[in-house]
N, C-alpha and C positions, 0 to 999 in steps of 0.2 A: 880934590884940589880946587875945582871950580863948581861949588854947589849951586851957585846962582844959575848955571846953565841947565839944571834939572827941570826948570820950568819950560824948557823947549823940547822935552822928551817927546811929547805927542806930535809936535811939528816934525821932529826927526823921524818918527815912525811913519808919518804921512809921506815924507820924502822917500823913505825906504820903500813903502808900498808903491808909490808912483814909479820908481825906478824898476822894481820887479815887474810891474804891469807893462811898462814900455818894452822891456826885453821880451816878455812872453807874448805881448800883442804883436810885435813885429815878426817874431818867430812863427807864431800860429798863423798869421796872415800869409806868410810865405808858403806854409804847408797847404793852406786852403786854396790859395791862388794858383799854385802850380803843383798839384799833388803827384802827378806823374814824374816830373823832374825831381821833386824833393824825395819821392820814394826811392828813386835810384841812388841818390846821394846818401841816404841813411840806411839803405838796404832793407826796406820794409815794403809791404804791399801798398798799392795805391789807396785802397780803402782804409787801411790802418793809418796811413799818413794823413788822410783826410780827417779821420777820427781824432788823431793826435793834435792836428791843427785846431779843430773845434774845441777840444779840451783845453788847449793852451789859451785860446781866445776867451773861453768862459772863465777860466781861472784868473787870467789877467784882469778881466773886468771886475770880478769879485774882489780881488786884492785891491785894485785901484779905488773902487767905489766904497769898499768897506761893507760889502753885502755878502754874508756868509764867508767872510774872509778866512776863518780858520779852516773851513772845508776846502776852500780854494787853495789855501796853502798846502794842505795835505795832498790834494790832487797834483799840484805842481811839484811837490817833493817826490811823489811817486814817479812822475814823468822824468825828473832829473836823475833819480836813482836808476831808472832804465837806461838813460843816456850814459851814465857813469859805467854801468855794467857793460854796455856795448863797447864803450871806448877802452875799457881795461881788458875784458875777456875775449872780445871778438876782433876788434881792430888793433889790440895790443898797443894802445896809445899810452905814453907816459904821463906823469902828472902834469908836466909843462907841455908835452907834445911838440909837434913841429908847427911853426908859424902860429903859436899861441892857441893851438887847437886841442890842448890837453884837457884833462878832466878837472883841473883846478877851477876852471870857470863854472862848471856844473856844480861842483862842491860848494862854491861860493853862493850860488843861487839856492842850494839846499839850506845852507845856514841862514841866509836872508829870510827864506820862507819859514824856517824854524822860529826866528824872532817874531814874525807876524803871528805864528801859531801860539807861541808862549805868552805874547802880550795882548792878543786879540786885536792887534792892529792899532792900538792907541785909542784916543778919545775921538778923533775926527773920522768917524765911520757912519755909514747910513743905517746899519742894523746892529743891534746888540743882542 
C-alpha cells in the first residue's frame, strides 16, 4: 500500500534492534547488580543469575551495535525460551498473566529477535 516507506526498512530495523537492546540491557544489568535478590525472584541460583545477566548484557550490546547480531539474537532467543518455559510449566502463568507478567511479553521478544536473525539486523550494523 505504501511502497515509498520501504526505503526506511533499515532504519526500522535499527530502531527494533535498539529497543531489543534497551530491554535486555536493563534486565541484564538488574541481574548483575543484584544477583542475590534477582535469583530469589526468578528461582535460580545466584551464580546462574549472574551468568544470565552477563549473557543478556552481551546479547544486548551485540544487537544494538550490530556486532555478531545474529549470534546475539540466537542467544537472547534461548534466554527467552527458558523464561517462557519457566512461566508456563513452573509458575503456571497464563499468556497474559497477572499484572501483565504473562509470557506474551517474552514471546514478543522472541519474535523481535527472530526478525534480527532473519534480516541480519539491516544495513546499519558494525559487522557483516
